[in-house]
N, CA and C atoms as an extended XYZ file, in Angstrom:
264
Properties=species:S:1:pos:R:3:atomname:S:1:resname:S:1:resid:I:1 pbc="F F F"
N        98.375      109.782       97.873 N   MET     1
C        98.172      108.902       98.650 CA  MET     1
C        96.634      108.607       99.053 C   MET     1
N        96.115      107.055       99.199 N   LYS     2
C        94.569      107.125       99.643 CA  LYS     2
C        94.877      106.953      100.952 C   LYS     2
N        93.343      107.831      101.728 N   LYS     3
C        93.147      108.723      102.793 CA  LYS     3
C        92.413      106.900      103.639 C   LYS     3
N        92.737      107.037      104.706 N   THR     4
C        92.334      104.737      104.601 CA  THR     4
C        90.968      105.258      105.818 C   THR     4
N        89.907      104.262      106.441 N   ARG     5
C        88.742      104.858      106.729 CA  ARG     5
C        89.153      104.758      108.857 C   ARG     5
N        90.179      104.766      108.560 N   PHE     6
C        90.659      103.827      109.780 CA  PHE     6
C        92.244      104.709      110.447 C   PHE     6
N        92.039      104.634      112.162 N   THR     7
C        93.068      105.172      112.459 CA  THR     7
C        93.881      103.977      113.129 C   THR     7
N        94.844      104.810      113.206 N   GLU     8
C        96.320      104.491      112.990 CA  GLU     8
C        95.742      103.631      114.921 C   GLU     8
N        95.049      104.035      116.004 N   SER     9
C        95.118      103.250      116.728 CA  SER     9
C        93.738      102.057      116.698 C   SER     9
N        93.134      102.244      115.683 N   GLN    10
C        92.785      101.564      114.926 CA  GLN    10
C        92.773       99.648      115.644 C   GLN    10
N        94.071       99.798      114.363 N   ILE    11
C        93.948       99.064      113.652 CA  ILE    11
C        95.709       98.560      114.741 C   ILE    11
N        96.252       99.627      115.004 N   VAL    12
C        97.225       98.679      116.796 CA  VAL    12
C        96.900       97.779      116.982 C   VAL    12
N        95.008       98.097      118.068 N   ALA    13
C        94.036       97.673      118.853 CA  ALA    13
C        93.116       96.867      118.089 C   ALA    13
N        93.287       96.418      115.680 N   SER    14
C        93.192       95.165      115.500 CA  SER    14
C        93.776       94.388      115.823 C   SER    14
N        95.300       94.834      115.427 N   ILE    15
C        96.385       93.740      115.745 CA  ILE    15
C        96.641       93.024      116.910 C   ILE    15
N        96.623       94.308      118.182 N   GLN    16
C        96.352       94.165      119.342 CA  GLN    16
C        95.534       92.202      119.774 C   GLN    16
N        94.359       92.322      118.939 N   LYS    17
C        93.367       91.392      119.107 CA  LYS    17
C        94.063       90.353      118.772 C   LYS    17
N        94.070       90.597      117.591 N   GLN    18
C        95.313       89.075      117.024 CA  GLN    18
C        95.845       88.712      117.739 C   GLN    18
N        96.874       88.807      117.938 N   GLU    19
C        97.839       89.091      119.369 CA  GLU    19
C        97.088       88.233      120.429 C   GLU    19
N        96.190       88.456      120.648 N   ALA    20
C        95.295       87.995      122.449 CA  ALA    20
C        94.794       86.803      121.632 C   ALA    20
N        95.008       85.761      120.660 N   GLY    21
C        94.104       85.403      120.329 CA  GLY    21
C        92.376       85.144      119.321 C   GLY    21
N        92.294       86.278      118.710 N   ILE    22
C        91.321       86.571      117.832 CA  ILE    22
C        91.101       85.835      117.313 C   ILE    22
N        90.572       84.969      115.928 N   PRO    23
C        90.880       84.193      114.566 CA  PRO    23
C        90.683       85.794      113.576 C   PRO    23
N        92.686       85.830      112.973 N   VAL    24
C        92.039       85.987      111.684 CA  VAL    24
C        90.553       86.936      110.906 C   VAL    24
N        90.643       85.912      111.094 N   LYS    25
C        88.592       85.551      109.815 CA  LYS    25
C        88.086       86.735      110.589 C   LYS    25
N        87.654       86.861      111.802 N   GLU    26
C        86.557       87.078      112.785 CA  GLU    26
C        86.482       88.470      113.148 C   GLU    26
N        88.450       89.291      113.188 N   ILE    27
C        89.147       90.571      113.726 CA  ILE    27
C        87.974       90.852      112.163 C   ILE    27
N        88.704       90.556      110.867 N   CYS    28
C        88.166       90.793      109.356 CA  CYS    28
C        86.828       91.490      108.310 C   CYS    28
N        86.255       90.528      109.427 N   ARG    29
C        84.508       89.954      108.615 CA  ARG    29
C        84.125       91.533      110.412 C   ARG    29
N        84.313       91.429      111.384 N   ASP    30
C        84.451       92.923      112.056 CA  ASP    30
C        84.525       93.993      111.717 C   ASP    30
N        85.052       94.364      110.711 N   LEU    31
C        86.043       95.962      110.087 CA  LEU    31
C        85.606       95.877      109.396 C   LEU    31
N        85.315       95.098      108.080 N   GLY    32
C        84.551       95.444      106.665 CA  GLY    32
C        85.965       95.250      106.054 C   GLY    32
N        87.201       94.263      106.383 N   ILE    33
C        88.359       94.328      104.931 CA  ILE    33
C        88.638       93.121      104.761 C   ILE    33
N        89.607       92.805      104.056 N   THR    34
C        90.500       92.074      103.736 CA  THR    34
C        91.388       91.453      104.729 C   THR    34
N        91.401       89.471      104.316 N   GLU    35
C        92.422       89.433      105.041 CA  GLU    35
C        93.822       89.518      104.506 C   GLU    35
N        94.109       90.543      103.002 N   PRO    36
C        95.800       90.699      102.418 CA  PRO    36
C        95.493       92.702      103.631 C   PRO    36
N        94.907       92.634      103.697 N   THR    37
C        94.474       94.295      104.325 CA  THR    37
C        95.272       94.044      105.755 C   THR    37
N        94.536       92.829      106.621 N   PHE    38
C        95.167       93.410      107.890 CA  PHE    38
C        96.914       92.735      107.915 C   PHE    38
N        97.062       91.548      107.144 N   TYR    39
C        98.453       91.169      106.597 CA  TYR    39
C        99.099       92.499      106.599 C   TYR    39
N        99.162       93.268      105.762 N   ASN    40
C        99.725       94.560      104.972 CA  ASN    40
C       100.127       95.556      106.268 C   ASN    40
N        98.532       95.495      107.290 N   TRP    41
C        98.639       95.802      108.486 CA  TRP    41
C        99.685       96.283      109.430 C   TRP    41
N        99.593       94.418      109.634 N   LYS    42
C       100.200       93.786      110.222 CA  LYS    42
C       102.166       93.563      110.783 C   LYS    42
N       102.604       93.881      108.416 N   ALA    43
C       103.550       94.079      108.518 CA  ALA    43
C       104.153       95.347      108.907 C   ALA    43
N       103.379       96.365      108.612 N   LYS    44
C       103.523       98.358      108.700 CA  LYS    44
C       103.807       98.132      110.443 C   LYS    44
N       102.297       97.683      110.806 N   TYR    45
C       102.642       98.419      112.750 CA  TYR    45
C       102.645       97.077      113.706 C   TYR    45
N       103.206       95.932      113.087 N   GLY    46
C       103.042       95.453      113.988 CA  GLY    46
C       104.116       94.881      115.554 C   GLY    46
N       104.026       94.575      116.478 N   GLY    47
C       104.586       94.455      117.662 CA  GLY    47
C       104.661       96.419      118.168 C   GLY    47
N       104.301       97.623      117.434 N   MET    48
C       103.980       98.606      117.622 CA  MET    48
C       102.578       99.458      118.591 C   MET    48
N       102.613      100.271      119.881 N   GLN    49
C       101.698      100.873      120.838 CA  GLN    49
C       101.546      102.452      119.798 C   GLN    49
N       100.462      102.919      120.544 N   THR    50
C        99.674      103.662      119.617 CA  THR    50
C       100.472      104.682      119.653 C   THR    50
N       101.593      104.479      120.814 N   SER    51
C       102.166      106.140      120.986 CA  SER    51
C       103.260      105.909      119.796 C   SER    51
N       103.981      104.777      119.579 N   ASP    52
C       104.980      104.253      118.488 CA  ASP    52
C       104.319      104.921      117.613 C   ASP    52
N       103.544      104.249      116.791 N   VAL    53
C       102.939      104.925      115.412 CA  VAL    53
C       103.564      106.353      115.676 C   VAL    53
N       102.886      107.017      116.983 N   LYS    54
C       102.478      108.601      116.445 CA  LYS    54
C       103.958      108.701      116.051 C   LYS    54
N       104.876      108.682      116.890 N   LYS    55
C       106.222      107.957      117.228 CA  LYS    55
C       106.315      108.480      115.503 C   LYS    55
N       106.037      107.274      114.387 N   MET    56
C       106.611      107.239      113.762 CA  MET    56
C       106.189      107.913      112.672 C   MET    56
N       104.940      108.306      112.471 N   LYS    57
C       103.971      109.270      111.739 CA  LYS    57
C       104.908      110.624      111.962 C   LYS    57
N       104.732      111.462      113.362 N   ASP    58
C       106.350      112.778      113.603 CA  ASP    58
C       107.241      112.712      112.684 C   ASP    58
N       107.781      111.657      112.478 N   MET    59
C       109.581      111.402      112.326 CA  MET    59
C       109.232      111.388      110.430 C   MET    59
N       108.339      110.562      110.196 N   GLU    60
C       107.865      110.355      108.957 CA  GLU    60
C       107.937      112.279      107.929 C   GLU    60
N       106.836      112.814      108.657 N   THR    61
C       106.882      114.126      108.434 CA  THR    61
C       107.711      114.751      108.353 C   THR    61
N       108.774      115.156      109.655 N   GLU    62
C       110.494      116.307      109.392 CA  GLU    62
C       111.494      115.059      108.595 C   GLU    62
N       110.694      114.407      108.051 N   LEU    63
C       112.450      113.179      107.026 CA  LEU    63
C       111.232      114.292      106.334 C   LEU    63
N       110.250      114.624      105.946 N   SER    64
C       109.961      115.010      103.837 CA  SER    64
C       110.203      116.625      104.588 C   SER    64
N       109.704      117.539      105.752 N   GLN    65
C       110.271      118.033      105.561 CA  GLN    65
C       112.277      118.577      105.344 C   GLN    65
N       112.905      117.737      105.740 N   TYR    66
C       114.824      117.770      105.530 CA  TYR    66
C       114.045      117.483      103.753 C   TYR    66
N       113.930      116.359      102.984 N   LYS    67
C       113.715      115.717      101.441 CA  LYS    67
C       112.978      116.821      100.790 C   LYS    67
N       112.258      117.645      101.117 N   LYS    68
C       112.106      119.373      100.314 CA  LYS    68
C       113.084      120.349      100.632 C   LYS    68
N       113.831      120.729      101.992 N   ILE    69
C       115.138      121.115      101.866 CA  ILE    69
C       116.329      120.869      101.402 C   ILE    69
N       116.365      119.692      100.984 N   VAL    70
C       118.323      119.295      100.227 CA  VAL    70
C       117.104      119.358       99.409 C   VAL    70
N       116.108      119.487       97.941 N   ALA    71
C       115.867      119.339       97.424 CA  ALA    71
C       115.750      121.211       96.231 C   ALA    71
N       114.998      121.482       97.688 N   GLU    72
C       115.041      123.190       96.941 CA  GLU    72
C       117.160      124.072       96.992 C   GLU    72
N       117.799      123.319       98.113 N   LEU    73
C       119.322      123.238       97.909 CA  LEU    73
C       119.957      123.103       96.736 C   LEU    73
N       119.473      121.420       95.770 N   THR    74
C       119.993      121.819       95.214 CA  THR    74
C       119.614      122.408       94.168 C   THR    74
N       118.647      122.300       93.200 N   PHE    75
C       117.849      123.612       92.900 CA  PHE    75
C       118.717      124.526       92.751 C   PHE    75
N       118.967      125.235       94.210 N   GLU    76
C       119.741      126.663       93.789 CA  GLU    76
C       120.875      126.009       93.495 C   GLU    76
N       121.799      124.917       93.844 N   ASN    77
C       123.033      124.852       93.909 CA  ASN    77
C       123.509      124.373       91.794 C   ASN    77
N       121.866      124.583       91.338 N   ARG    78
C       122.074      123.650       90.415 CA  ARG    78
C       121.764      125.347       89.256 C   ARG    78
N       121.438      126.321       89.692 N   ALA    79
C       121.528      127.354       88.837 CA  ALA    79
C       122.174      128.278       89.490 C   ALA    79
N       123.301      128.466       90.895 N   MET    80
C       123.978      129.229       90.414 CA  MET    80
C       125.652      128.800       90.001 C   MET    80
N       125.454      126.765       89.648 N   LYS    81
C       126.202      126.824       88.315 CA  LYS    81
C       126.368      127.075       87.066 C   LYS    81
N       124.835      127.275       86.480 N   ASN    82
C       124.601      127.134       85.505 CA  ASN    82
C       124.573      128.963       85.287 C   ASN    82
N       124.684      129.841       86.818 N   PHE    83
C       124.700      131.396       86.568 CA  PHE    83
C       126.067      131.488       85.702 C   PHE    83
N       126.403      130.787       86.817 N   ILE    84
C       127.878      131.271       86.653 CA  ILE    84
C       128.460      130.786       85.202 C   ILE    84
N       128.361      129.353       84.831 N   GLU    85
C       129.166      129.172       84.039 CA  GLU    85
C       128.898      129.817       82.762 C   GLU    85
N       128.274      130.266       82.775 N   LYS    86
C       126.874      131.425       81.935 CA  LYS    86
C       128.145      132.752       81.457 C   LYS    86
N       128.587      132.855       83.163 N   LYS    87
C       129.484      134.349       82.738 CA  LYS    87
C       130.551      133.966       82.205 C   LYS    87
N       131.243      132.982       83.065 N   LEU    88
C       132.569      132.906       82.541 CA  LEU    88
C       132.569      132.990       80.898 C   LEU    88
């Protein structure tokens, strides 16, 4: 995944500027981004505060850990089933 040069707090701040009435073109020019990038940010982070973004990132990290655990257990389960089938 590509690393962004903007932090989540900077992204949220730019969205809040737009909600305050600053035109999108001006925000994009100041940040050096394209309008589609801004609207992608708005779709992902719109209506959030900086603390909400941190919570979201923490939850995504926790979810990925759970997914790894499930994948490992599924692999072990299949290996045990194959082992038992070969013994019988």
